[in-house]
N, C-alpha and C positions, 0 to 999 in steps of 0.2 A: 455649285460652284465651289471651288477650291478650299478648305481652311490654311489659314494662313497662321505662323508658328515663325517665334526669329531662331534664328540661329543656334543660339543659346539653349535653348528647350530643347532643340532634332539634336543635340547631343546630348544632352541628356537622357532622351527615351526614346535611341535610332532604334533598338531594335522592337519596341514596343508601335513605333512608326512607321514600319516595315512590315510587321503583320498587322496594320490595322487596314493599310492601302491594299494589303495581298487579300483581306481576307470579305473589305470593305466595296473594292474594285472602284477606291475612292482618291481625289490629289490631294497632297498636301501640298503647298508653299513655301516652301521655309526662304528667311528675310534675313538682313545683315544689313549695316549703312552700305555696303557698297556692292549690291551687288544679293540676287534672288536666283531661286532652284528649285523647282517642283518634282516632289518624290512620286513617282505611280508605278502600279504596277500592270 
């Protein structure tokens, strides 16, 4: 299952999140009040 974080959290650590999904081949769901997206590699 994908980890879920808020858009604010994603903004604070975007480079760290990119590194994490690249190394782990995992997905991170980024959510806000209006939308959601998935960061994956």
